[in-house]
N, C-alpha and C positions, 0 to 999 in steps of 0.2 A: 504494500500500500504506500502511496505517496501522500505525505501531508504538506500542504501549503500553509505554513503558520504565519499569521498576520498580526502585526502590532502597528496600529495607525496605518501608515503607508509603506511600512517596511515588511517585506515578505521573504521568508526563507523556506527552502524546500528540504524536507527530511524524508529520505527514502528508507523504507524498512522492509527487509527481506523476511525477517522474523516478526513476531508480534510483541513489541515491547509493552510493558504495563504503562498505565497512566502515570504512575510515579516515575518511571524511567523517562518518559517523554518530558515531564516537568523538569527533571534533572538536567536535561539537555538545553532547555530554554535560555538560561543565563549565558551560555556559550554563544548563542546566536544573537540575543537581544541585549545590548548594553544598557538600554533604558527600560528594562523590564520593571513594571510597578512592583512595589513590595507585596501588595495584596492584589491578586488578579483572578479572573475566572476564564475558563476556556469554553468556547461554544462553537457550534457548527450548524449549518442549515441542512435539515434532512430532505428527503425526496418530496415532501409536501411544502417545502420552504418554511418550515417551522424552525425557530432557533432553539436548539437543544444545548443545555448547559452540561458540561462534563463534570459532574460533582464527585463521581467516584468510579471505581473500576467497573462496576456494573454498567454505568452509562457508556463507558469506553468500550466495553465488550459488545454492546449493541451497535456502536459505530463500526467496529471491526467486522461484525457479522452482516453489515448492510450490503456487502458485495461491491461497494464503490472502489474504484481503482485509485482515484484522487479525491482528497477531502480538504477543504479549506477550514482551518481551525483559527478562530479569532481569539485574540487575547484582549481582554478588557479590564481596565482597572476596577477593582472591587472596593467600594467604599461602604458596603453594607456589612453588618455584623453577623448576619444569619448564615453566611456561607463559609 
């Protein structure tokens, strides 16, 4: 699967031949984005164009099981305390 990870207008491509966990994906982000917010959320648009937030590994597994070859994952600053 290919992830296009987006923060504002900065886009990086992460190609994965295996299936990394959500925690492993998050661990890579500071290497790509020097202005990564201290608190952030990851989200993507599903096949119905609904914005899905990647809260945990379960959400991430659903994304991996979607069959998509390329997925745009958006990084957004999180100023909320509930996430």
